C-alpha positions, 0 to 999 in steps of 0.5 A: 499499500503506498502513495500511488497506489491509495492516491494516482492509480485508486486501485486500492478498496476499502471496507467501511465497515470493516466485512467482519462480524459484529462480534469481531468488529466490539473486540477491534472497537475495544483493543483500540481504546485500550490501545489508546488509552494505554499510550496516553493519547489524548484527541484524535487517532486512528488504530490500525489492525489486521484479522486473519481471514483462517483464525479471525486473530486480530493483528495490532500494526499501529497507532496513527495519531496524526490521521489523514483529515480531508473528506477524502481520507480514512479518518473522518470516512471510518466515522461517517460510516458510523453516522458522525458526519464530517462538520460535527467530526470537525465540531468534536475534534474541537472540542477535544481540543478545547479541553487538553 
């Protein structure tokens, strides 16, 4: 996954929400919150995982403490799929910054 694949050729495909069970999705979300908290993060971040096809094992990949924040970036797309539109997400991020 590189710049050309992501932005130039548009050959990558994202599935939002991920094509996993509700139970597995809940577990990934729980792990994301735990990792975010354990690392002392605040404000916004994106916690990335892999899920193995054969065993559904969750593998932590990375935490991105400054994820892309344009309307075409994954971070706002994921929140949008969860019911939080881009403008409301901006309001939330500003409120979190004011609390810090």
